[in-house]
C-alpha positions in Angstrom: 20.2 -0.4 -16.6 16.5 -0.9 -15.9 15.7 -2.8 -12.7 13.1 -5.5 -12.4 11.0 -3.2 -10.2 11.0 -0.6 -13.1 9.3 -3.1 -15.3 6.7 -3.9 -12.6 6.1 -0.2 -12.1 5.7 0.3 -15.8 3.1 -2.5 -16.0 1.2 -0.9 -13.1 1.3 2.6 -14.7 0.1 1.1 -18.0 -2.7 -0.8 -16.4 -3.9 2.2 -14.3 -3.7 4.5 -17.4 -6.0 2.2 -19.4 -8.3 1.4 -16.5 -11.9 2.1 -17.5 -13.7 3.6 -14.5 -17.5 3.2 -14.1 -19.3 5.1 -16.8 -21.7 6.9 -14.5 -19.1 8.7 -12.4 -19.3 11.8 -14.6 -16.9 14.6 -13.6 -15.5 12.5 -10.7 -13.1 10.8 -13.0 -10.8 13.8 -13.2 -10.3 14.1 -9.4 -10.0 10.3 -9.1 -7.1 10.2 -11.6 -5.6 13.3 -9.9 -5.4 11.1 -6.8 -3.5 8.3 -8.5 0.0 9.6 -8.2 2.8 8.1 -6.2 5.7 5.6 -6.4 3.5 2.5 -6.8 5.4 0.7 -3.9 2.4 -1.4 -2.9 1.3 -2.6 -6.4 5.0 -3.4 -7.3 5.2 -5.4 -4.1 2.0 -7.3 -5.1 3.3 -8.0 -8.6 6.8 -9.0 -7.3 5.1 -11.5 -4.9 3.2 -13.1 -7.7 6.3 -13.3 -9.9 8.3 -14.8 -7.0 6.1 -17.8 -6.8 6.1 -18.4 -10.6 2.7 -16.8 -11.3 1.9 -14.7 -14.3 2.5 -11.1 -13.4 -0.4 -10.0 -15.7 -2.8 -12.1 -13.6 -2.0 -10.1 -10.5 -2.4 -6.7 -12.2 -6.1 -6.2 -11.2 -5.2 -7.0 -7.6 -2.2 -4.7 -7.6 -4.3 -1.9 -9.0 -7.0 -2.5 -6.4 -4.4 -2.2 -3.6 -3.2 1.1 -5.2 -6.7 2.5 -5.4 -7.4 1.7 -1.8 -4.1 3.5 -0.9 -5.2 6.5 -3.0 -8.7 6.5 -1.4 -7.1 6.7 2.0 -4.8 9.6 1.1 -7.7 11.6 -0.4 -9.7 11.3 2.8 -6.7 11.7 5.1 -5.9 15.1 3.4 -9.3 16.5 4.2 -9.6 19.4 6.7 -11.3 17.4 9.5 -8.3 14.9 9.4 -4.8 16.0 8.4 -5.9 19.3 6.6 -3.2 19.0 3.9 -3.5 21.2 0.9 -0.7 19.6 -0.9 0.1 16.0 -1.9 3.2 15.0 -3.9 4.0 18.6 -4.8 0.5 19.3 -6.2 -2.8 20.4 -4.7 -4.5 17.7 -2.7 -7.8 16.5 -4.2 -9.9 18.6 -1.8 -7.8 21.7 -2.4 -8.1 21.3 -6.1 -11.7 20.2 -6.4 -13.4 21.0 -3.1 -14.2 18.9 0.0 -17.4 17.4 -1.1 -15.9 16.2 -4.4 -12.9 14.8 -2.6 -15.1 12.7 -0.3 -17.0 11.3 -3.3 -13.8 10.7 -5.3 -12.3 8.8 -2.4 -15.5 6.8 -2.0 -15.5 5.9 -5.7 -11.8 4.9 -5.6 -12.6 2.5 -2.8 -15.5 0.9 -4.7 -13.5 0.7 -7.9 -10.9 -1.2 -6.0 -13.4 -3.7 -4.7 -14.7 -4.1 -8.3 -11.2 -4.9 -9.5 -10.7 -7.4 -6.6 -13.9 -9.1 -7.5 -12.7 -9.9 -11.1 -11.1 -13.1 -9.8 -12.8 -16.5 -9.8 -13.0 -16.5 -6.0 -13.6 -13.7 -3.5 -10.2 -14.3 -1.8 -8.5 -11.1 -3.2 -11.5 -9.0 -2.3 -11.7 -10.5 1.3 -8.0 -9.8 1.9 -8.4 -6.2 0.6 -11.6 -5.5 2.6 -10.0 -6.8 5.8 -7.0 -4.6 5.3 -9.1 -1.5 4.5 -11.2 -2.0 7.6 -8.0 -2.3 9.7 -6.6 0.9 8.1 -9.8 2.8 8.8 -9.9 1.5 12.4 -6.3 2.6 12.8 -7.2 6.1 11.6 -9.9 6.3 14.2 -7.5 5.2 17.0 -5.1 7.9 15.8 -7.9 10.5 16.2 -8.6 9.2 19.7 -5.0 9.2 20.7 -3.2 7.3 23.5 -2.5 4.2 21.3 1.0 2.6 21.2 2.7 3.4 17.9 3.3 -0.3 17.1 -0.4 -1.0 17.3 -1.3 2.1 15.4 1.0 1.6 12.5 0.3 -2.1 12.2 -3.2 -1.0 11.3 -2.8 2.4 9.5 0.2 1.4 7.5 0.9 -2.3 7.9 -2.4 -3.7 7.0 -2.3 -2.5 3.4 1.3 -3.5 2.9 0.4 -7.0 4.1 -2.5 -7.0 1.7 -0.3 -6.2 -1.2 1.7 -9.3 -0.6 -1.2 -11.6 0.2 -3.3 -10.3 -2.7 -0.5 -11.2 -5.0 -0.6 -14.8 -3.7 -4.4 -15.1 -3.9 -4.3 -13.6 -7.5 -2.1 -16.4 -8.8 -3.9 -19.1 -6.7 -1.1 -20.0 -4.2 -2.7 -22.6 -1.8 -3.5 -21.2 1.6 -1.3 -23.7 3.4 1.7 -22.0 1.8 0.7 -18.6 3.1 2.0 -18.5 6.7 5.7 -17.6 5.9 4.5 -15.0 3.5 2.3 -13.4 6.1 5.2 -13.4 8.5 7.3 -11.5 5.9 4.5 -9.2 5.0 3.9 -8.2 8.6 7.4 -6.6 8.7 6.9 -4.3 5.7 4.5 -1.8 7.2 6.6 -1.2 10.3 9.7 -0.8 8.1 8.0 1.7 5.9 6.6 3.7 8.8 9.8 3.9 10.8 11.7 5.2 7.8 8.8 7.6 7.2 9.1 8.9 10.8 12.8 9.4 10.3 12.2 11.4 7.2 9.4 13.5 8.8 11.0 13.8 12.3 7.8 12.4 13.8 6.4 9.3 15.4 9.2 7.0 16.5 11.7 9.8 16.3 9.8 11.7 19.0 9.7 8.5 21.1 13.3 7.1 20.8 15.2 9.9 18.9 16.5 9.8 15.3 19.3 7.4 16.0 17.0 5.1 17.9 14.5 5.2 15.0 17.2 4.4 12.5 18.4 1.5 14.6 14.8 0.3 14.7 14.5 0.6 10.9 17.6 -1.5 10.5 16.3 -4.2 12.9 12.9 -4.4 11.1 14.7 -4.6 7.7 16.8 -7.4 9.0 13.8 -9.3 10.2 12.0 -8.8 6.9 15.0 -10.2 5.0 15.3 -13.1 7.4 11.6 -13.9 6.9 12.1 -13.7 3.2 15.1 -16.1 3.3 12.9 -18.7 4.9 10.5 -18.8 1.9 11.0 -21.3 -0.9 10.7 -19.0 -3.8 12.7 -16.7 -6.0 12.6 -13.7 -3.7 15.5 -11.6 -5.1 13.3 -8.8 -6.3 11.4 -8.7 -3.0 14.7 -8.5 -1.2 15.7 -5.5 -3.3 12.3 -3.9 -2.4 13.0 -4.4 1.3 16.5 -2.8 0.8 14.9 0.1 -1.0 12.4 0.7 1.7 15.1 0.7 4.3 17.2 3.4 2.7 14.7 5.5 0.9 15.0 9.3 1.2 11.5 10.4 0.2 
């Protein structure tokens, strides 16, 4: 039986497939679309948030797609040889391995600007501001990672957490939820990045696993998931789908 998240994922896929990129990008469109794989966790989170507060999911689609484009931009650049030097992404050649380093840099740049263009489709600049702040935090986190010596909590709050938080908050801005209703949502959103990252470290045997061991990292993941669910329970909205997303993040195996 299809789950609510399946419908949100299908809406995202359809929107991205039909998204018209800037006409003067020429041959960059192919590597840009090559970069747009993935499970759509962040855009689904954005759409589920808009739906939870009674907004029209369709109104949040540009914001959700913008978040996904920023995520894709970050992966294209992270895979480059000067950073992570990954030749493969999701079982296929990474963008730089398939199209060359220079094209990968430009494709990443274009994905980021296309994301901002989408975010600016709204009547106010709120979605764009949220997304820009998260992108800058993510980039700053990457630089801290290069420098080393930074606590994992701080590092992952920037590298991973900022965009997860933006996914939730852009969903609220997109359907015009008043700012005075945002604080409990921000508290919830702040738990999602750490949850995703701890589970990621368990799957990769990295990060928190190296600090506290696999069992310790799994306990930490359970604690963060519990906090996220508790934060969600404090919000006066229909958060059942978001609760399912949190459960899915906690037990994912890939």
